[in-house]
N, C-alpha and C positions, 0 to 999 in steps of 0.2 A: 338449147331451147328448154330443156327440163327445168333449169334454174329459173328461167324467165317465167314459165307457166306456173311453177310452184310459188314463186314470189308474187305473181299476180293474184292467184287464188288466196294466198295468205293475206295480201293487202285488203282484199274484199272482206275477208273474215274480220280483220281488225277494224275496218270502218263500220261494219254493221254490228259489231259487238260493243260499239261505243267505248273503245279502249281509252282510259283516262290519259295515258301518255300521248296518244295521237291528238285527242281533242284539246288538251291543255296547250299544245304547241300551236294548233290552229287558232285558239283564242288569243295567244300572245301575238301571233302574226297579224291578225286582224286588228288587235288593239294598237299595236305599234304603227302599222301602216295607216290605220284610220285617223289616229291623232296627228300623224305627220301630214296626212292629206288635208285635214282641217286647218292646220297652221299654215301650210303652203297656199291653200285657197284664200285664207284670210288676208295674206300678204300679196299673193300673186295676182288675184283677180283685179283689185283696185290699181295695182302698179301697172299691169298689162293694159288696162283701160286708159290710164293716165298717159302711158307712152304712145298709145294709138291716137289719142285726141290732142296731145300737146305738141308744141313746137318750141324747141330750145336748143341752145348751142351745145353740141356734144351728144345730141340724140342718137346719131349714127353709131357713135362709140358705145353708148349704153346698150343700144339694140344689138350690136355685134357681140358685146359681152354676154348678153342674155342668150343669144343663139349659141354661143360657145358653151354656156352652162347647160344648154339642152343636150349637148353631146358629150358632156364631161364624163370621163370614166368614173363610175360610182366608187371603185376601190380607192381612187385618188382622193375623193371626198372623205372616205373613211379614214385615210391616212392623216389628212389635215385635222379632222375632228379628233382623232386619237392623240395627235401631237398637242393640240390645244387643251385637251382634257387630262393628259398624263400628269403625273405628280410634279414633273418639272415644267409643265406648260403653264401658260398665263391663266388658264381656268381650272387648274388642278385642284384648287381649294374647294371647288364644288363637289368633288368626289363622285362624278357622274360616270367615269369610265367603267365599262363592264356592267352597266345598268340599262334598264329600258329607256331612261332619259337620254342617254348617249345615242341609242339606236334611233329614237324619235328625232333627235337633232340631226343626225346624218341623213335620215330619210327625208326630212323637211327640206334640207339643202338640195337634195337630189330632185325632189318633186317640184320645188318652187320655180325653177326656170321653165319647166314644161308647162306648168299652169299659166305662168305669166306670158310666155311666148305665144302659146296657142290662143290665149285670151286677147293679146294684142292683135294677132292676125284676124280674129273674129270681129273685134270691135272696129278695126280699121276698114273692114268691108261694109260697115253700115253706111247707108246713103248720107252724104254730108248735107244734102238739102234738108233732110229731116232735122238735123242738129241746128242748122241755121234758122229754121222755122221755130224751133223751140226757143232759141235765144231771142228771136224777134218778138215772141209772145211773152217775154219777160222771165223765162226760166233762168235760174242761176247756172253757173258752170257745173256745179255739183249735180243739180237736177238733170241737166242735159247729159252728163256722164252716166248717171243712173239709167236714163232712158236708153242710152246707147247700149249699155250692158244688157238691159231687158230685151232690146231689139236683137241682140246677138246672143241671146240666152242659150240657144242650142249649141252654138260654137263654144260658149263658155263651159257648158256641161261636158262637151267633148274634151275640153282642156283639162277639166277636173278628172275625168275618167282616164285620160292619158297619164296624168300624174299618178293616179293610183296604180295603173299598170306598170309604171316605171319603178315603183317602190316595192310592190308586193312580190315581184320576181327577182329582187336584188339580193345578192349574197355577199359580195366582197366587203362592203362597208359595214354591214351589221355583224359580220364575222369578226372584223377588226375591233370595233368599238364595243360590241356586246360580249364577245368571248365565248358565245355558244354554251352558256351555262344551263344545265338541265333544270327545269322548273322556274327559271328566271328570265333568261335572255335567248333561249333556243327558239328559233322560228322555222317555218317550213323549209326554206332554202338551205339553211345551215344544218338542219336535221337530215335532209337528203344527203348532203355531203358526208356527214358523220356516219349515218347508218349504212351507206354504201361502202365506206372504208371498213366498217366492222363486219361486212358480209351479211347484214340483215336486210336482204333485198325486199322482203315482203313489206317491212316497215317503210323502207325508202320508196317503194312503188306506191304505197298508200299515201304518203306525203305528196308524191309526184302527181297522183290522180287529183288530189284536192287542189293543188296549185294549178294544174291544167284547167280544172273546172272553174276556178276563180278567174283565171286569165281569159278563158273562153267567154264567160259571162260578161266580163269587162269589155272585151273586144266586140261582142255581139251588141251590147248596149251602145257602144260608140258608132257602129255601123248603122244601127237603127236611128240614132239621132241625126247622123249625117244624111241618111235617106229622107228623114222627116224634113230636114232643112231644105233639101232640094225640092221636095214636093211643095213646101210653103212658098219658095221662090217662084215656082211655076204658076 
């Protein structure tokens, strides 16, 4: 227990002393996950809405693939990104391996199915009569789709938050493609692993506290939005 309590008090000291090593890693984590979330939202929200509103041959297969992606092990995503970006891989000429770009790529692939899948479920729950009325009033398919996304906006926001929660706490993929390089590709999760192995429990606990706070705030926002949606439906 002494090591735990000592590590906890040391972590508090590091956080309040604004230790550059701690806050540089927090900044890299938020930058990587933030950009990955932005890209996955840019692709996932329109695609999720399209899948919810469209009917086409093979839709069930595409939906099944999307749901599979939602539960895909992140470390496997990291493995494939590593193979594609390695010197002998098809994208090796980009020289992205062990850079922030490789980490953003991996996290975008991880977050995309979550954002698209939850968006699809949210838009699919929109009253179809509303869409029919819009089309009857002369709205184009694009305009009707945008109206459906706005109607399901709380569910879409939950989808985006779920995507962020999925990538900010991920360790396997970013460890593989980023290399955990100090000052460049080290993020909260990989720093926790490294500092724990080195016996620097105070530093590891400091990172753990920050990660728990970010995850807690993310989940709290999701619960708030879900509660708000239920109140609006009533």
